[in-house]
N, C-alpha and C positions, 0 to 999 in steps of 0.2 A: 138358891143361895149357895149350894155346894159348889156349883161351877164358879161363882164369884170368888169363893174362898180359894179354890184351886188356882184360879187366875192370879189372885193376889200373892200366892205363895209359890208359884211355879219356879221361881228362881232359887228358892230355898230347898224345896223337896221335889223328888221326882213325881211327875204327873201320874204315872201308873200307880205308884204307891198311894198317893192321896185319893185317887179314884177307888182303889181297893178298900181303903179305910172308910171312905165316905159311902161306899156301896153304890157307886155310879160307874157307868161304862166310860172308858177313855174316848170311844167313838162319839158318845153323847156330849162329852166335854168339848171335843174338837168341833162338832157340829154347832154347838152353842156359840163358840168363838167366831164362827163364820157368819152367823145370822146378822142381818142388819138390825139396827136399833128400831124398836117398834114405835109406831105413832103414839101409843099410850105412854111409853117411856119419855118420848120427846115432849108430849103434852104435860106430863108430870113435872119434868125439869123446868119448863116454862112457868108453870103454875107455882112451883116451889120458889123460883126466883122472884116472882111477883109478890108472894107472901112475905118472903124475907125482906124485900124492899119496903113494903108497907110497914112491916114491923120496925125496920131501921128508921124510916121516915118519922115514926112516932116516938123515937128514942126508946123503943121497947115497951111503951105504955099500952099499946093496943093489944087486946086479946082477940080471940077468933071472931066474936060478933062485929067488932069494929073493922078488923081486917077484911071480913066478908063484905062489909059495907063499902070499903075502899075498892075492892075488886069489882063489885057490882057497878060502882060509879065509873070504873074504867071500861065498862061494857061487857064484863063477863057475866054469863047467865047464872041462875041460881036454882036449878031444878034437881041436882043430884049432889050427894055427898061422896067424896073420895078421900080415903086415908092415904096420906103421902108418907112414905118411909124413906128417909135419907140414908143412902148406903155409906156415906162418909160423915160420921157424927162430929168430926172436927171441923166440918165446913161451916157450921153455924156458931157464931161467937156467943150466942145466948141460947138457952134451951127454948125450943119452940113447941113444947108439949101441948100448950094451950091451942096451938095452931094446927094440930095434926089433922083435924077434920075441918074442911072448908067447903062451903057450898059452891058448886061450879055448874057450868052450863050443860045442857042436854047433849051437846056435841061430843061429849067424852064417853 
């Protein structure tokens, strides 16, 4: 999370200063920037988009049990629970706190 903060504010504050304040190494930050997006992050983004779409399709009426049912009907498995955290809270027009935990397939 520190690296994300540094990335978001690197045009405002010097990277080395933020690294010192957050007690992380500049080398670690620059290595983080160069890493490819993980499969888990890609999977989370896809799942979050499906959750939001099911929520929108229900005009915001569906909570996590019904959203879970919609996802299962779409062919997603249901053997594990994953907590999804959105890094951009302004991305969701409605709070999705009821949808934070969704059953998903064992492929995750």
